[in-house]
C-alpha positions in Angstrom: -26.9 -54.8 -19.6 -25.4 -55.1 -16.1 -24.3 -58.7 -16.9 -22.2 -57.4 -19.8 -20.5 -54.8 -17.6 -19.8 -57.4 -15.0 -18.2 -59.7 -17.6 -15.8 -56.9 -18.7 -15.1 -56.0 -15.1 -14.2 -59.6 -14.3 -11.9 -59.9 -17.3 -10.1 -56.7 -16.3 -9.9 -57.9 -12.7 -8.5 -61.3 -13.6 -5.9 -59.7 -15.9 -4.8 -57.3 -13.1 -4.6 -60.1 -10.5 -2.5 -62.3 -12.8 -0.2 -59.3 -13.7 0.2 -58.5 -10.0 1.0 -62.1 -9.3 3.5 -62.1 -12.1 5.3 -59.1 -10.5 5.5 -60.9 -7.2 6.7 -64.2 -8.8 9.2 -62.5 -11.1 10.9 -61.0 -8.1 10.7 -64.1 -6.0 11.9 -66.5 -8.7 14.6 -64.2 -10.2 16.1 -62.5 -7.2 19.0 -65.0 -6.8 19.8 -65.1 -10.5 19.6 -61.3 -10.7 21.9 -60.8 -7.7 24.5 -63.2 -9.1 24.3 -61.9 -12.7 23.8 -58.1 -12.1 24.4 -57.5 -8.4 20.8 -56.3 -8.0 18.1 -58.7 -6.8 15.4 -56.5 -8.2 16.9 -56.2 -11.6 14.2 -58.2 -13.4 11.4 -56.8 -11.3 12.3 -53.3 -12.3 12.3 -54.1 -16.0 9.0 -56.0 -15.7 7.4 -53.2 -13.8 8.1 -50.8 -16.7 6.6 -53.3 -19.1 3.5 -53.6 -16.9 3.0 -49.8 -17.0 3.3 -49.8 -20.8 0.9 -52.7 -21.0 -1.6 -50.8 -18.9 -1.4 -47.8 -21.2 -1.9 -50.1 -24.3 -4.8 -51.9 -22.6 -6.6 -48.7 -21.8 -5.9 -47.1 -25.2 -7.0 -50.1 -27.2 -10.2 -50.6 -25.1 -11.3 -47.1 -26.2 -10.7 -47.6 -29.9 -13.8 -48.4 -32.0 -14.0 -52.0 -33.0 -14.5 -51.2 -36.7 -11.1 -49.6 -36.6 -9.4 -53.0 -36.1 -11.4 -54.5 -38.9 -10.4 -51.6 -41.2 -6.7 -51.9 -40.5 -6.4 -55.6 -39.9 -4.8 -56.3 -43.3 -2.1 -53.6 -42.9 -1.4 -54.8 -39.4 -1.0 -58.4 -40.6 1.2 -57.2 -43.4 3.5 -55.3 -41.0 3.6 -58.4 -38.8 4.7 -60.6 -41.7 7.4 -58.1 -42.6 8.7 -58.0 -39.1 8.9 -61.9 -39.1 10.9 -61.6 -42.3 13.2 -59.0 -40.8 13.9 -61.1 -37.8 15.2 -63.9 -40.1 17.6 -61.4 -41.7 18.6 -59.3 -38.7 17.3 -61.1 -35.6 19.5 -61.9 -32.7 19.4 -64.1 -29.6 20.0 -67.8 -29.2 17.3 -68.6 -31.7 17.0 -65.4 -33.7 13.6 -64.5 -32.3 14.2 -60.9 -31.3 14.4 -57.8 -33.4 16.1 -54.5 -32.4 15.1 -51.1 -33.5 18.0 -48.7 -33.2 15.9 -45.6 -34.0 13.8 -46.3 -30.9 16.7 -46.5 -28.5 17.6 -50.1 -29.3 14.1 -51.3 -28.4 14.1 -55.1 -28.6 10.9 -57.1 -29.2 9.8 -60.5 -30.3 7.7 -60.2 -33.6 6.1 -63.6 -33.1 4.4 -62.4 -29.9 2.7 -59.6 -31.8 2.0 -61.8 -34.8 -0.5 -63.8 -32.7 -2.7 -60.7 -32.1 -2.3 -59.6 -35.7 -3.4 -63.0 -36.9 -6.5 -62.9 -34.7 -7.6 -59.5 -36.0 -6.9 -60.5 -39.6 -8.8 -63.8 -39.4 -11.8 -62.2 -37.7 -12.0 -59.6 -40.4 -11.6 -62.0 -43.4 -14.0 -64.5 -42.0 -16.7 -61.8 -41.9 -15.9 -60.3 -45.3 -15.6 -63.7 -47.1 -18.3 -65.5 -45.2 -20.1 -66.4 -48.5 -16.9 -68.1 -49.8 -15.9 -70.0 -46.6 -17.1 -73.4 -47.9 -15.3 -73.0 -51.2 -12.0 -74.7 -51.2 -10.2 -72.6 -53.7 -11.6 -69.1 -52.9 -12.4 -69.5 -49.2 -9.9 -72.0 -47.7 -6.7 -71.8 -49.7 -6.1 -68.0 -49.4 -6.5 -68.3 -45.6 -4.3 -71.3 -45.5 -1.5 -69.5 -47.5 -1.5 -66.5 -45.2 -1.6 -68.5 -41.9 0.9 -71.0 -43.3 3.3 -68.3 -44.4 3.3 -66.8 -41.0 3.8 -70.1 -39.3 6.7 -71.1 -41.6 8.5 -67.8 -40.9 8.2 -68.6 -37.1 9.4 -72.2 -37.5 12.5 -70.9 -39.4 13.6 -68.8 -36.4 13.3 -71.6 -35.1 10.4 -71.3 -32.7 8.3 -74.4 -33.1 6.4 -73.9 -29.9 5.0 -70.5 -30.9 4.2 -71.8 -34.4 2.2 -74.7 -32.9 0.3 -72.3 -30.5 -0.5 -69.9 -33.4 -1.6 -72.9 -35.5 -4.0 -74.0 -32.8 -5.4 -70.5 -32.4 -5.9 -70.2 -36.2 -7.7 -73.6 -36.4 -10.1 -72.6 -33.6 -11.0 -69.3 -35.3 -11.4 -70.9 -38.7 -13.7 -73.6 -37.2 -15.8 -71.1 -35.2 -15.8 -68.8 -38.3 -17.5 -71.5 -40.4 -14.8 -73.3 -42.3 -15.5 -76.9 -43.3 -14.2 -79.6 -41.0 -12.6 -81.7 -43.8 -10.6 -78.6 -45.0 -9.4 -78.0 -41.4 -8.5 -81.6 -41.0 -6.4 -81.5 -44.1 -4.7 -78.4 -42.8 -4.0 -80.2 -39.5 -2.4 -83.1 -41.4 -0.2 -80.6 -43.3 0.8 -78.9 -40.1 1.9 -82.3 -38.6 4.1 -82.8 -41.7 5.7 -79.4 -41.3 6.3 -80.2 -37.6 7.9 -83.5 -38.5 10.2 -81.8 -41.1 11.1 -79.2 -38.5 12.1 -81.8 -36.0 14.2 -83.7 -38.6 16.1 -80.5 -39.5 16.6 -79.2 -35.9 18.8 -81.3 -33.6 17.8 -78.9 -30.7 14.0 -79.5 -31.2 14.5 -83.2 -31.7 16.5 -83.4 -28.5 13.7 -81.7 -26.6 11.2 -84.3 -28.0 13.5 -87.3 -27.2 14.2 -86.1 -23.7 10.5 -85.8 -23.1 9.8 -89.3 -24.5 12.7 -91.0 -22.8 14.4 -88.8 -20.1 17.1 -91.5 -19.5 18.3 -91.1 -23.1 19.2 -87.5 -22.6 19.7 -86.6 -18.9 20.9 -83.0 -19.7 17.8 -82.4 -21.9 15.5 -83.7 -19.2 17.2 -81.7 -16.4 14.9 -78.7 -16.5 11.7 -80.8 -16.4 13.0 -82.9 -13.5 13.8 -79.8 -11.5 10.3 -78.4 -12.4 8.6 -81.5 -11.1 10.8 -81.6 -8.0 9.7 -78.0 -7.2 6.0 -78.8 -7.7 6.4 -81.9 -5.4 8.3 -80.0 -2.8 5.5 -77.4 -2.5 3.0 -79.9 -1.2 -0.5 -78.6 -0.5 0.2 -75.1 0.9 3.7 -74.5 -0.4 7.0 -73.6 1.4 6.1 -69.9 1.5 6.9 -66.9 -0.8 10.6 -66.4 -1.4 11.5 -69.8 0.0 11.8 -71.8 -3.2 14.9 -74.0 -3.5 14.6 -74.3 -7.3 15.3 -70.6 -7.8 18.8 -71.2 -6.2 20.1 -71.8 -9.7 18.8 -75.3 -9.8 15.9 -74.6 -12.3 17.3 -72.7 -15.3 15.5 -69.4 -16.0 12.9 -69.9 -13.3 11.2 -66.5 -13.9 10.3 -67.2 -17.6 8.9 -70.5 -19.0 8.9 -72.3 -15.7 7.6 -69.7 -13.3 4.5 -71.9 -12.7 6.8 -74.4 -11.1 8.0 -71.8 -8.6 4.4 -70.9 -7.9 3.7 -74.5 -7.1 6.7 -74.8 -4.8 6.1 -71.6 -2.9 2.2 -71.6 -2.9 1.6 -75.3 -3.2 -1.3 -77.1 -4.8 -3.6 -74.3 -3.6 -1.7 -71.7 -5.5 -1.5 -73.7 -8.7 -5.2 -74.4 -8.6 -5.9 -70.8 -8.0 -3.9 -69.8 -11.1 -5.7 -72.5 -13.1 -9.0 -71.1 -11.8 -8.1 -67.6 -12.9 -7.3 -68.7 -16.4 -10.5 -70.8 -16.6 -12.5 -67.8 -15.4 -10.8 -65.6 -18.0 -11.8 -68.1 -20.7 -15.4 -68.2 -19.5 -16.0 -64.5 -19.3 -14.0 -63.8 -22.5 -16.2 -66.3 -24.5 -19.3 -64.8 -22.9 -18.3 -61.4 -24.0 -18.0 -62.8 -27.5 -21.3 -64.6 -27.3 -23.0 -61.2 -26.5 -21.0 -59.1 -29.0 -22.9 -56.7 -31.2 -21.7 -58.3 -34.5 -19.9 -61.4 -35.9 -16.6 -59.5 -36.1 -16.7 -58.7 -32.4 -17.6 -62.4 -31.6 -14.6 -63.7 -33.6 -12.2 -61.2 -32.1 -13.3 -62.1 -28.6 -13.0 -65.9 -29.3 -9.6 -65.4 -30.9 -8.1 -63.3 -28.1 -9.6 -65.7 -25.5 -8.2 -68.7 -27.4 -4.8 -66.9 -27.7 -4.3 -66.4 -24.0 -5.9 -69.7 -23.0 -3.8 -71.8 -25.5 -0.6 -70.3 -24.2 -1.6 -70.9 -20.6 -2.5 -74.6 -21.3 0.7 -75.3 -23.3 2.9 -73.6 -20.7 1.3 -75.4 -17.8 1.3 -78.7 -19.7 5.1 -78.4 -20.2 5.7 -77.5 -16.5 3.8 -80.5 -15.2 5.5 -82.8 -17.7 2.6 -83.8 -20.0 4.0 -81.9 -23.0 7.5 -81.5 -24.5 9.3 -78.2 -23.7 8.0 -75.5 -26.0 9.5 -72.3 -24.6 6.2 -70.5 -24.3 5.6 -68.1 -21.4 2.7 -68.2 -19.0 0.5 -65.2 -20.0 0.7 -62.2 -17.7 2.9 -64.0 -15.2 6.2 -65.0 -16.9 9.0 -62.4 -17.3 9.1 -60.9 -20.8 8.0 -57.7 -22.4 6.7 -58.7 -25.8 4.4 -61.4 -24.4 3.1 -59.3 -21.5 2.4 -56.2 -23.6 0.9 -58.2 -26.4 -1.5 -60.0 -24.1 -2.5 -56.8 -22.3 -3.1 -55.1 -25.6 -5.3 -58.1 -26.5 -7.3 -57.7 -23.3 -7.8 -54.1 -24.1 -9.3 -55.1 -27.5 -11.5 -57.7 -25.7 -12.8 -55.0 -23.4 -13.5 -52.9 -26.5 -15.6 -55.8 -27.8 -17.7 -55.7 -24.6 -18.5 -52.0 -25.3 -20.2 -53.0 -28.6 -22.7 -55.3 -26.9 -26.3 -53.9 -27.3 -27.4 -52.2 -24.1 -23.9 -52.0 -22.7 -23.9 -48.2 -22.2 -27.4 -48.4 -20.5 -26.1 -51.2 -18.3 -23.0 -49.2 -17.5 -25.2 -46.3 -16.3 -27.3 -48.6 -14.1 -24.1 -50.3 -12.8 -22.7 -47.0 -11.7 
């Protein structure tokens, strides 16, 4: 069907536009920091460009793989993901032990939690189809799913990375609900998740400080500094912005402006028009991603499409919510736009799988011929 082909074309186009915008904004927001730290204003742009190329290769390759391949190997993929999360607790490095280095691959550094989100989507889609007759059963249908998801989330919380754990929890709940799990069971899981979040806050002074600085900025001025600078940048941008490259916040006022708070720099340089355009792109991505799922050839394709769309949309909403001050700081990147290799490549790989789902829609190949 021509409509199906258009949906996949729109998803691809939106992804490429956001990635292109990301390259522009990574350079614009990081040029001062890169020049001060490395003597090269294009340092971060060059690294991100390489990651974009790898992401494009992954996206194309994954879009060509048969969808049943992902169902067949979803459990081994999930197992490898859980093992990588365990390894990062033992040998991880970075400020919060979130990165894992592989010396055999030239010291490649990646963030296992970013790939766990895609592994979780593939696993849940497969198990919700295979166990569909047991989904309403608490002991056989719900508890095994809860244990797998809960184990992954606990490993991420221990890094500690509460923001990513919350995002993955939201994605899992959406998939379990769409997949047919009973609402009382999901409500119980939500209450349990809130208890885990509470315990994590009590045992992490860093996370508690973030929450308190959000609730009462005056109680912790250093903790609220990043948010105040983000809001200042958004306000300074006005309606049309101050122009590309003219942000004041990137002049080492806003910490790490090219990562979690790149949306603030977009608002300052492109104004309200630019931020609304970015929101519109993510809304359009969600619409066409869900429509691909609704027209998928089977239930597995439907759940994969819903999961990948929810994965990217949830991260976008949480990141933007933090930047505009309606959510506490979570440390989550803006999909396709923020600087970072694991997030970018994981999301582009997910888009590739989503495009693969579109190829399973009945009549897609006939529609492709007519479209050409």
